[in-house]
Phi, psi and omega in degrees: 000132180270105184287350183289340183285348181267137170261146180292114182263337186243133177279109182253015186297317180295318179298314181295324177295319179295317179300316180295323179294320178294319178301317180293322178302310182288326181293341176297329187241318181276124178266127182071215177054034184297322180294319177300315180300315181295321179290326176297316179293317180299320178297319178297315183288332181269005178060051181233163176265154185229136174251118178260124182239133179180163179292162180300141173092010179256020172073033176295305182295321180297318179299315179297319181296321181292322176299316179298318181291340180281353183242136179279071184211167182286147183226136176221159183228138176235124176268110182282133179223162182300335182261009180289135180256157178305323180294336177290340180261312187274334187108174183210164178268128181248134180284127178257108183294335181293320180258357181054039179216167179269136179243130183278126176254119184292144177268181184291351178293342180277087176202160177287314176244118183244117177268119176255102185275134181052060186299331183277011177268350181262147181287175185302323181302316180284323177301323182297338178295339182269346187302306184294315186290327180288327182269315188254358180057040177204161173230156178237120180229126180052039177082358180253141180257132180238125182274144175280146174285145176271139358281153175231125184216130175261123173249112184247148177237152174206154180259121185280348188267307185288125183253335182293127179076019178241162180230139177292133179290137177300147181300323180296329179282318177302323182294342180275352176272127178298309180237148161243117184252123177267119181264120184271170172295149176289159174288171179301316181294319180294320180292324176298319179294321177301314181296320179296317180298316180293324181292326188269339183211165183266129182296319182301319179296322180291320179299321178292332182281345180289123184252152175291130183244357183222129179269167178299318180296322178296321177298315179299319179295315180297319180295322178295320178297317182294320179299331183274000182295152184278133172229120181292148180305323181292335175282325173300316179294323179299316177298316180298322179296318180298312181295318180298323181296330179293336181274352182233026182260131184293342180276350185240144171247356170225119179266182182274151181269170174302334176300327178293320178299315178298322180295320179297314181297312182296317181287328176296323175298317180296317180296319178298314180297323179295338177262010175083014180252144177257025175215154182264141176246164176302327180297325177296318180295316180296322182298320185266350187301314183292308179296338177277321190264328193302326182270355183261346183250158182230135180285153170290152183305322182292322178290326177295321178294329180285350179092008177290148177244161178296328177296323177298317181294318178300317179299320179295319180296315180297321179292329184285324185273134180294132180279125179290140179229000000 
């Protein structure tokens, strides 16, 4: 695709300035992990939820906390445990003897940015409490519906290694996450820099120094700009082909849903805007395809035994389909 034929129709200067400020905020404390930071920002701009997966100690929770601190919005945290009940997340009705009636007390899910730490430690009953709110931005308690304030974003973390005391997330819930981001170990140079930074300064002081750089209204404005970005029909078809191929791949017994196609388009728009473009390119689609699709598809048992991963299958599918130009 020849991007030169497009003239810039949308002013993205405010959005790009905000993105750069968030990057600098996180870069003050997080060493490396630039791709993770960019996907966190893209998820926020695309109005999606994010699942962060990595071994303990690779700054999953810290990254989520820094994103929340970069926004002038309410933040809450829920530590998922095996004995956590749905009412501990959503809230519950408390009897008030003075009025002889029940009064609803909101739970920690009522926040603009909600960090769900170790999400796979809670059983299915508690996981189900997130289904409605993640998809419809509302909860229903005792027959009453309560709407979430915009923006609403769930940032969840999980450890892929430890299995004791954990529960596999339902496929329907995984499908509600825009991205699943795998956080790797730092390189030798990055880890050396982490140690130097910790040696020279106090982390708590730095966390307090992180200032909000984006208001709620700015997020709403940025999201409206991103929704209006141009996507050529042949790129829409390209996304549909990628998703359709997951449903007809011999390595998979569960393919991606139409929600995945929408997620690819929306997140590709966010990635394009973050690079200062008001149109989507095939490269934007390829960049987001793996974090959007890898957690939504399931390998056949024989391919899983062979050591193949869902990310490998997505890469094979992208290589197989001709890129529109």
